[in-house]
C-alpha positions as a printed Julia matrix, in Angstrom:
315×3 Matrix{Float64}:
 -25.22  -20.78    1.48
 -26.7   -22.3    -1.79
 -29.9   -21.65   -2.87
 -31.64  -24.7    -5.07
 -35.33  -26.12   -5.51
 -36.94  -27.44   -3.07
 -37.12  -31.17   -3.04
 -38.5   -34.25   -1.22
 -35.71  -34.28    0.63
 -36.32  -30.99    2.04
 -39.77  -32.15    3.55
 -38.66  -33.33    7.08
 -36.52  -30.71    7.91
 -38.32  -27.91    6.78
 -41.1   -29.33    8.55
 -39.13  -29.17   11.47
 -37.36  -25.91   10.73
 -41.32  -24.25   10.62
 -42.03  -25.85   13.82
 -39.57  -23.88   15.64
 -40.49  -20.68   13.97
 -43.89  -21.51   14.91
 -42.81  -22.54   18.69
 -41.37  -18.79   18.8
 -44.22  -17.03   17.84
 -46.75  -18.66   20.53
 -44.72  -17.08   23.0
 -45.83  -14.11   22.18
 -49.24  -15.15   21.02
 -50.44  -17.6    23.86
 -54.06  -18.07   22.07
 -52.32  -20.13   19.0
 -52.5   -23.8    19.82
 -49.68  -26.44   20.27
 -48.91  -28.38   16.89
 -47.28  -32.08   17.69
 -46.8   -32.12   14.13
 -46.66  -29.97   11.02
 -48.41  -29.92    8.05
 -46.76  -32.41    5.09
 -44.81  -30.11    2.57
 -43.96  -32.78    0.36
 -46.68  -31.13   -2.32
 -44.52  -28.44   -2.26
 -41.47  -30.32   -4.21
 -43.53  -31.44   -7.1
 -44.96  -28.33   -8.12
 -41.64  -26.14   -8.58
 -42.51  -23.28   -6.63
 -40.42  -23.21   -4.17
 -36.39  -23.11   -3.15
 -34.22  -24.39   -0.31
 -31.31  -22.3     1.19
 -28.25  -24.65    2.29
 -25.32  -24.27    3.96
 -23.46  -28.38    3.25
 -26.18  -30.61    4.17
 -28.3   -27.77    6.59
 -31.63  -26.42    5.78
 -31.0   -22.71    6.07
 -34.45  -21.75    4.99
 -37.31  -23.08    2.77
 -39.56  -20.58    0.48
 -42.16  -22.41   -0.98
 -46.35  -21.9    -2.41
 -48.78  -23.02   -4.02
 -49.48  -23.44   -7.91
 -50.64  -20.22   -9.95
 -53.95  -19.45  -10.08
 -55.82  -16.1   -11.48
 -58.03  -13.82  -10.02
 -55.79  -13.26   -6.83
 -57.46  -11.83   -4.21
 -60.35  -12.43   -5.98
 -60.59   -8.86   -7.56
 -57.82   -8.57   -9.47
 -57.03  -10.05  -13.11
 -53.67  -10.71  -12.13
 -52.28  -14.48  -11.81
 -51.16  -15.24   -7.94
 -49.04  -17.34   -6.12
 -48.94  -17.91   -2.36
 -46.76  -18.72    0.17
 -48.98  -19.66    2.87
 -47.52  -19.84    6.98
 -46.87  -23.55    7.03
 -44.58  -23.25    3.93
 -41.65  -21.06    4.5
 -39.08  -20.59    7.48
 -35.59  -19.63    8.29
 -33.34  -20.38   11.34
 -32.88  -17.48   13.6
 -29.33  -16.3    12.54
 -28.78  -14.39    9.25
 -32.63  -14.86    8.75
 -33.06  -11.69    6.49
 -30.24  -12.67    4.32
 -31.19  -15.95    3.81
 -35.1   -14.49    2.79
 -32.99  -12.14    0.38
 -31.58  -15.01   -1.18
 -34.76  -16.91   -1.47
 -36.76  -14.1    -2.64
 -34.69  -13.54   -5.46
 -34.8   -17.13   -6.52
 -38.08  -17.76   -5.99
 -39.48  -14.8    -7.5
 -37.78  -15.23  -10.77
 -39.74  -18.84  -10.62
 -42.81  -17.05   -9.92
 -42.8   -14.59  -12.75
 -41.61  -17.66  -15.21
 -44.87  -19.1   -14.22
 -46.88  -16.27  -15.14
 -47.47  -14.84  -11.71
 -47.57  -11.28  -10.95
 -49.06  -10.95   -7.83
 -46.5   -12.39   -5.24
 -48.11  -13.12   -1.74
 -46.42  -14.43    1.19
 -47.66  -15.39    4.69
 -44.95  -14.29    7.26
 -45.07  -14.07   11.05
 -46.11  -11.19   12.59
 -43.43  -11.47   14.92
 -40.49  -11.37   12.3
 -39.35   -8.37   12.13
 -36.23   -9.27   10.38
 -38.03  -11.52    7.46
 -40.72   -8.55    7.1
 -37.71   -5.99    6.84
 -36.35   -7.74    3.87
 -39.68   -8.55    1.99
 -40.61   -4.78    2.34
 -37.29   -3.94    0.67
 -37.85   -5.93   -2.02
 -41.14   -3.89   -2.84
 -43.32   -6.34   -0.81
 -46.07   -4.25    1.35
 -48.67   -5.52    4.2
 -51.96   -6.44    3.49
 -53.5    -9.17    5.32
 -53.27  -10.26    8.97
 -54.07  -13.41   10.9
 -55.28  -12.96   14.55
 -56.48  -15.2    17.2
 -57.96  -15.13   20.53
 -59.25  -17.1    23.68
 -62.61  -17.45   23.48
 -63.7   -15.51   26.96
 -66.13  -12.77   27.39
 -65.0    -8.59   27.15
 -66.48   -6.03   29.29
 -69.61   -4.45   27.26
 -71.65   -1.57   27.73
 -75.25   -2.5    28.17
 -77.56   -1.39   24.45
 -80.41   -0.71   25.47
 -83.06   -1.9    22.66
 -81.05   -3.8    21.13
 -81.74   -7.79   20.55
 -78.11   -9.62   19.85
 -79.06  -13.19   18.73
 -78.15  -15.8    16.13
 -80.6   -16.71   12.85
 -82.01  -19.52   12.15
 -81.3   -20.47    8.77
 -84.39  -19.23    7.31
 -83.34  -15.71    8.25
 -79.83  -15.8     6.65
 -80.9   -13.82    3.76
 -81.79  -10.84    5.85
 -77.99   -9.99    6.5
 -77.76   -9.79    2.31
 -78.55   -6.15    2.17
 -75.57   -5.2     4.89
 -73.37   -7.46    3.04
 -73.62   -5.35   -0.21
 -73.19   -2.02    2.0
 -69.64   -4.14    3.33
 -68.67   -4.56   -0.41
 -69.69   -0.76   -1.04
 -67.3     0.58    1.58
 -64.08   -2.57    0.86
 -64.54   -1.04   -2.66
 -63.71    2.75   -1.2
 -60.12    4.58   -0.58
 -57.92    3.27    1.08
 -58.79   -0.24    0.79
 -60.0    -0.18   -2.89
 -61.19   -3.8    -3.15
 -63.99   -4.05   -5.38
 -65.28   -7.53   -5.34
 -68.6    -8.85   -7.37
 -72.05   -8.52   -5.1
 -73.38  -11.47   -4.31
 -77.25  -12.42   -5.12
 -79.63  -14.09   -3.0
 -79.05  -17.3    -4.15
 -75.37  -17.41   -4.19
 -74.62  -16.01   -1.06
 -77.24  -18.51    0.39
 -75.2   -21.16   -0.9
 -72.02  -19.79    0.1
 -73.28  -20.09    3.52
 -74.5   -23.28    3.17
 -71.26  -24.77    2.15
 -69.44  -22.72    4.39
 -70.96  -23.8     6.97
 -71.64  -20.19    8.01
 -73.08  -18.93   11.42
 -74.56  -15.75   10.91
 -75.21  -13.34   14.97
 -76.91  -10.06   14.76
 -77.8    -6.86   16.36
 -81.41   -6.08   15.89
 -83.65   -3.01   17.2
 -87.24   -2.9    16.44
 -86.84   -5.8    13.87
 -84.13   -3.91   11.59
 -80.39   -5.84   11.34
 -78.09   -3.16   12.65
 -74.86   -5.28   12.6
 -73.96   -8.81   11.69
 -70.45  -11.25   12.37
 -70.33  -14.23   10.3
 -68.53  -17.52   11.89
 -67.29  -20.48   10.06
 -64.77  -23.46   10.81
 -62.57  -22.34    7.97
 -60.32  -20.09    7.69
 -57.11  -18.81    6.45
 -54.41  -20.96    7.96
 -53.45  -24.11    9.12
 -54.55  -23.42   13.09
 -58.04  -23.13   11.76
 -58.14  -27.27   11.65
 -57.47  -27.2    15.39
 -60.33  -28.62   17.64
 -62.6   -25.87   19.2
 -61.67  -23.11   16.32
 -64.32  -21.18   14.79
 -63.37  -18.25   12.53
 -64.75  -14.73   11.76
 -64.84  -14.08    7.7
 -67.2   -10.94    7.95
 -68.52   -8.23    9.68
 -70.61   -4.78    9.14
 -72.16   -2.35   11.39
 -74.46    0.45    9.89
 -73.11    3.83    9.84
 -75.74    5.35   12.18
 -75.14    2.6    15.08
 -71.5     2.74   15.06
 -69.7     4.32   18.44
 -72.04    3.25   20.46
 -71.28    0.21   21.84
 -73.56   -2.15   19.38
 -70.58   -4.0    17.91
 -68.99   -4.6    21.26
 -72.37   -6.3    22.7
 -72.92   -8.22   19.25
 -69.09   -9.83   19.7
 -69.65  -10.08   23.07
 -72.96  -12.44   22.66
 -70.96  -14.34   20.17
 -68.34  -15.05   22.33
 -70.33  -16.61   25.29
 -72.69  -18.72   22.9
 -69.48  -20.02   21.28
 -67.83  -20.64   25.33
 -71.07  -21.97   26.35
 -70.67  -24.59   22.78
 -67.4   -25.42   24.36
 -65.09  -23.96   21.38
 -61.84  -22.61   23.01
 -60.72  -20.38   20.35
 -61.86  -17.51   17.75
 -59.72  -16.27   14.65
 -60.31  -13.4    12.69
 -58.24  -12.48    9.22
 -58.77   -9.43    7.58
 -57.42   -6.65    5.35
 -54.63   -4.6     7.19
 -55.36   -1.76    4.92
 -58.8    -1.7     5.86
 -58.66    1.15    8.83
 -62.25    0.22   10.64
 -60.83   -3.5    10.48
 -57.45   -2.9    11.64
 -58.9    -0.54   14.5
 -61.69   -3.14   15.73
 -60.12   -6.5    15.46
 -56.54   -5.78   17.28
 -58.32   -4.45   20.04
 -59.29   -8.05   21.24
 -57.28  -10.33   18.9
 -53.67  -11.02   19.02
 -52.02  -10.54   15.77
 -49.42  -13.59   14.73
 -48.91  -13.54   10.77
 -48.98  -10.81    8.34
 -49.95  -11.17    4.95
 -46.92   -9.34    2.21
 -48.1    -8.86   -1.29
 -45.68   -7.55   -4.43
 -47.14   -6.63   -7.6
 -44.27   -7.47  -10.2
 -44.85   -5.16  -13.45
 -46.73   -8.07  -16.02
 -44.48   -6.41  -18.91
 -41.54   -8.49  -17.37
 -43.31  -12.42  -17.66
 -43.5   -11.42  -21.66
 -39.58  -10.97  -21.82
């Protein structure tokens, strides 16, 4: 096996390999939609951030990444690189060893480019690949999950009103968004992001075409769910799909099935509108999110991250 830079001639066999990997995962996660053609990978040949593993002319695996970017995870000063779900893959035989060789070579390229935060999206059922990344110092940080849009069993919530806010009411959610920011900054999540102003919040809602669903009691918002067309993987581009990008419930209303009722209202609304799939991404190190979403969604990717010593970048 030899490792070499990912080149344009690798794009087509890499797409076929990645599609086979994706179809393997669909056996475990039926809600994942079928894919007729894999996203174009030729752009990864041009940025110099990828490698290919070959045996003769056979492509055994590939590991590509987007160019380095600042403010990794929107909460650090680190320069980061990221390999999306569609930008890496390997054959099943000797999979861990193939990934090991690719990590070594790609990691060197990423560090030389000034990136200290290395993130890779792997399938949740790729245990061999995950274990190799764990051995090389990566840890689990993010999860992408999906479900069919169908109602859940939710207890009646007397006194609560579930609805979608009109545009003129979107700012009413901002206090809960700020509470969510505080929750994310606390242990064990430790993700500190700048809180939005009302103007920036409303601008972001409009640009992302987000919808806000809320549970209200006596005119007070007790919980919200934000959903929008765009998510973290190319699956979000499929027809009939919407993606959850924010959620919070006031502490005094937790454990009373309020959130289940709101979530069920969201599902019923989307089903009536013809949507077929709902996705969510969340930090695995957020116990509240991990505990709730995986009750109702099937995980299909894990985001693995390593932060290398910044001092090695100056060598």
